C-alpha positions as CSV (number, residue, x, y, z in Angstrom):
1,X,-0.1,-0.1,-0.1
2,X,2.8,2.4,0.8
3,X,4.4,1.7,-2.6
4,X,1.1,2.5,-4.6
5,X,0.6,5.7,-2.4
6,X,4.5,6.6,-3.2
7,X,3.8,6.0,-6.9
8,X,0.8,8.2,-7.0
9,X,2.5,11.0,-5.1
10,X,5.5,10.7,-7.5
11,X,3.1,11.0,-10.6
12,X,1.2,13.7,-9.2
13,X,4.8,15.7,-8.4
14,X,5.7,15.2,-12.1
15,X,2.4,16.6,-13.8
16,X,3.4,20.2,-13.4
17,X,6.4,19.4,-15.7
18,X,4.2,18.8,-18.4
19,X,3.5,21.9,-20.4
20,X,-0.4,22.7,-20.7
21,X,-0.3,23.5,-24.2
22,X,0.8,19.9,-25.1
23,X,-2.4,18.6,-23.4
24,X,-5.0,20.4,-25.7
25,X,-5.3,21.3,-29.2
26,X,-5.9,25.0,-30.1
27,X,-9.6,24.1,-31.3
28,X,-10.4,22.5,-28.0
29,X,-12.8,24.5,-25.7
30,X,-10.3,24.0,-22.9
31,X,-7.2,26.0,-24.7
32,X,-6.8,29.5,-23.4
33,X,-5.1,32.4,-24.9
34,X,-3.0,33.3,-21.9
35,X,-1.6,36.5,-23.3
36,X,-4.9,38.1,-24.0
37,X,-6.1,36.8,-20.8
38,X,-3.2,38.6,-19.1
39,X,-3.4,41.7,-21.3
40,X,-7.3,41.9,-20.3
41,X,-6.7,41.7,-16.6
42,X,-3.7,44.1,-16.7
43,X,-6.0,46.6,-18.3
44,X,-9.0,46.0,-16.0
45,X,-6.3,46.2,-13.0
46,X,-4.9,49.5,-14.1
47,X,-8.7,50.9,-14.7
48,X,-9.6,50.0,-11.1
49,X,-6.5,51.6,-9.8
50,X,-7.1,54.8,-11.6
51,X,-10.6,54.9,-10.5
52,X,-9.7,54.3,-6.9
53,X,-7.0,57.0,-6.8
54,X,-9.4,59.4,-8.7
55,X,-12.2,58.6,-6.0
56,X,-9.7,59.0,-3.2
57,X,-8.5,62.5,-4.5
58,X,-12.2,63.6,-5.1
59,X,-13.0,64.7,-1.6
60,X,-15.7,62.1,-1.7
61,X,-13.8,59.9,1.0
62,X,-13.8,61.8,4.2
63,X,-11.8,61.1,7.4
64,X,-13.9,60.4,10.5
65,X,-11.5,61.6,12.7
66,X,-11.5,65.3,13.9
67,X,-8.9,67.9,12.9
68,X,-7.8,68.1,16.6
69,X,-6.9,64.5,16.8
70,X,-3.8,62.6,14.9
71,X,-4.8,59.9,12.7
72,X,-4.0,56.3,14.3
73,X,-0.7,54.9,13.0
């Protein structure tokens, strides 16, 4: 039983070494264009960052502590 467990673990440890592009054809529904996905994610993240900075600097984000107290560190 211990030998079978070690064999399964060895096979599972070797799976990341296999490239994903070799497993699927480009016509397969499970094939992803990773470059386009990464580019879209970076554009989305940049837009969210710009919107967040604009919102924070717009004055609609008000602090709750009074002017006499220093902000908590």
